[in-house]
C-alpha positions in Angstrom: 41.5 13.2 -123.1 44.4 10.8 -122.6 45.1 9.2 -119.2 48.0 10.8 -117.4 50.2 7.7 -117.7 50.2 8.0 -121.5 53.2 10.1 -122.5 53.7 12.2 -125.5 55.2 9.4 -127.5 52.6 6.7 -126.7 49.0 7.2 -127.8 46.0 5.4 -126.5 44.7 3.2 -129.3 41.2 1.8 -129.2 40.7 -1.2 -131.4 37.2 -2.4 -132.3 37.2 -6.2 -131.9 33.5 -6.7 -131.2 32.3 -9.2 -133.8 28.8 -10.7 -133.6 28.5 -14.2 -132.1 25.7 -15.2 -134.5 25.0 -15.0 -138.2 21.8 -13.7 -139.8 20.3 -13.9 -143.3 21.1 -10.9 -145.4 18.5 -8.3 -146.1 17.9 -6.3 -149.3 19.1 -3.3 -147.3 22.5 -5.1 -147.1 23.0 -5.1 -150.9 25.5 -2.2 -151.1 27.5 -3.3 -148.1 27.6 -6.9 -149.3 28.6 -5.9 -152.8 31.5 -3.8 -151.5 32.6 -6.6 -149.1 32.7 -9.3 -151.8 34.5 -7.1 -154.2 37.1 -6.1 -151.5 37.6 -9.7 -150.4 38.1 -10.8 -154.0 40.3 -7.9 -155.1 43.3 -10.2 -155.1 41.9 -11.8 -158.2 42.3 -8.6 -160.2 45.7 -9.8 -161.4 44.1 -12.5 -163.5 40.4 -11.5 -163.9 38.9 -8.3 -165.3 36.3 -6.2 -163.4 34.7 -6.7 -160.0 33.8 -10.0 -158.6 30.1 -9.2 -158.4 27.4 -6.5 -158.9 24.7 -5.0 -156.7 22.1 -6.7 -159.0 23.7 -10.1 -158.6 23.9 -9.7 -154.8 20.3 -8.5 -154.6 19.1 -11.5 -156.5 21.0 -13.8 -154.2 19.6 -12.1 -151.1 16.1 -12.5 -152.5 16.7 -16.2 -152.9 17.6 -16.3 -149.2 21.2 -17.4 -149.9 23.4 -15.1 -148.0 24.4 -15.2 -144.4 26.3 -12.3 -142.8 28.3 -11.8 -139.7 28.3 -8.3 -138.3 30.6 -6.1 -136.2 30.4 -2.6 -134.8 31.1 -1.0 -138.2 28.8 -3.1 -140.3 29.2 -6.4 -142.1 32.4 -8.2 -141.3 31.9 -11.3 -143.4 29.4 -13.2 -145.5 28.9 -16.5 -147.3 26.5 -17.6 -150.0 24.7 -20.8 -149.2 22.5 -22.9 -151.5 20.9 -26.0 -150.1 20.4 -29.4 -151.7 18.8 -29.1 -155.1 19.1 -25.3 -155.3 22.2 -25.0 -157.4 22.0 -25.9 -161.1 24.4 -28.6 -162.1 24.8 -29.9 -158.6 23.5 -33.2 -157.5 20.3 -33.0 -155.3 22.2 -34.4 -152.3 24.8 -31.6 -152.4 24.7 -28.2 -150.8 26.9 -25.4 -152.1 28.7 -22.4 -150.6 30.6 -19.6 -152.3 31.5 -16.0 -152.2 33.1 -16.6 -148.8 34.1 -13.0 -148.0 35.9 -11.5 -144.9 37.0 -7.9 -144.8 40.7 -7.9 -145.6 41.5 -6.2 -142.2 39.7 -8.9 -140.3 41.2 -11.9 -142.2 43.3 -14.4 -140.2 41.0 -14.4 -137.2 39.1 -17.6 -137.9 36.0 -15.8 -139.2 36.1 -17.6 -142.6 36.4 -21.0 -140.9 33.4 -20.0 -138.7 31.2 -19.2 -141.7 32.2 -22.4 -143.5 31.1 -24.3 -140.3 27.8 -22.4 -140.4 27.3 -23.4 -144.1 28.1 -27.0 -143.3 25.6 -27.0 -140.4 22.9 -25.6 -142.6 23.7 -28.2 -145.3 23.4 -31.0 -142.8 20.2 -29.5 -141.3 18.6 -29.4 -144.8 19.5 -33.0 -145.6 22.7 -32.6 -147.7 25.2 -35.4 -147.6 28.0 -33.4 -149.3 29.1 -29.7 -149.5 30.7 -28.4 -152.6 32.4 -25.2 -153.7 34.5 -23.8 -156.5 37.7 -21.9 -156.5 39.9 -20.5 -159.3 42.9 -22.7 -159.9 45.3 -19.8 -159.6 44.3 -19.4 -155.9 46.5 -22.2 -154.6 46.4 -20.8 -151.1 42.6 -21.4 -151.1 43.0 -25.0 -152.2 45.3 -25.7 -149.3 43.1 -23.8 -146.8 40.0 -25.8 -147.9 41.9 -29.1 -147.8 42.8 -28.3 -144.1 39.0 -28.0 -143.6 38.4 -31.5 -145.1 37.6 -30.6 -148.7 39.2 -32.4 -151.6 39.4 -31.6 -155.3 36.8 -33.6 -157.3 37.0 -31.9 -160.8 37.3 -28.9 -162.9 35.0 -26.6 -164.8 35.6 -23.8 -167.3 35.5 -20.2 -166.1 33.6 -18.4 -168.8 31.4 -15.8 -167.0 34.2 -13.2 -166.7 37.0 -11.9 -168.9 40.4 -13.2 -167.9 43.8 -11.7 -168.1 45.5 -15.1 -167.6 44.2 -18.5 -168.5 42.4 -20.1 -165.5 39.6 -22.4 -164.6 37.5 -23.5 -161.6 38.6 -26.3 -159.3 35.6 -28.0 -157.8 36.0 -29.2 -154.2 33.7 -31.2 -152.0 33.4 -32.7 -148.5 31.3 -35.6 -147.4 29.2 -34.4 -144.4 28.0 -37.7 -142.9 30.7 -39.6 -141.0 32.3 -42.6 -142.7 30.7 -42.4 -146.1 32.3 -42.1 -149.5 32.2 -38.8 -151.4 29.6 -39.1 -154.2 31.2 -37.5 -157.3 28.5 -38.7 -159.7 25.8 -36.6 -161.3 27.7 -33.4 -162.0 30.3 -32.8 -159.4 33.7 -33.1 -160.9 32.5 -33.1 -164.5 34.7 -31.0 -166.7 
């Protein structure tokens, strides 16, 4: 029942804004929800890539490796990030941590949730001894490059995109951020190699 002061033209709207204040590691029971979240968050790439961003099998394998962190809200998972510590990602120097698949529900984007998960990944990287954090974005996502640059990341190289069929030519841009204050970004040993 609506309060008496709400007239026939105005309606009481209840908006769910409760988002968890902490993250947790993903569980295998999160596989379907995480798969849907990642594919929804990356749907914008359908104009230049074919198919979904990920599959339930890939997400389940990443969960088993302990790599996903999730942020919840009242209706389920609001956001997630894949984190791989130093030495865990093939082709990445042993001093570098990696994050990817940063995903926020489209209706919750623009509220600082993505930035918060990047900070969680960076804190995990520092806690595990990483001196740098790296990530990959598709070159056609120029808005992502600008966003990550505002967070302190810089472009360090490129890599081919050959694991998915493309509708338009594209490639990965590799970005990195030095985590220890005052030191140079180490681009040797694989980061930035074409």
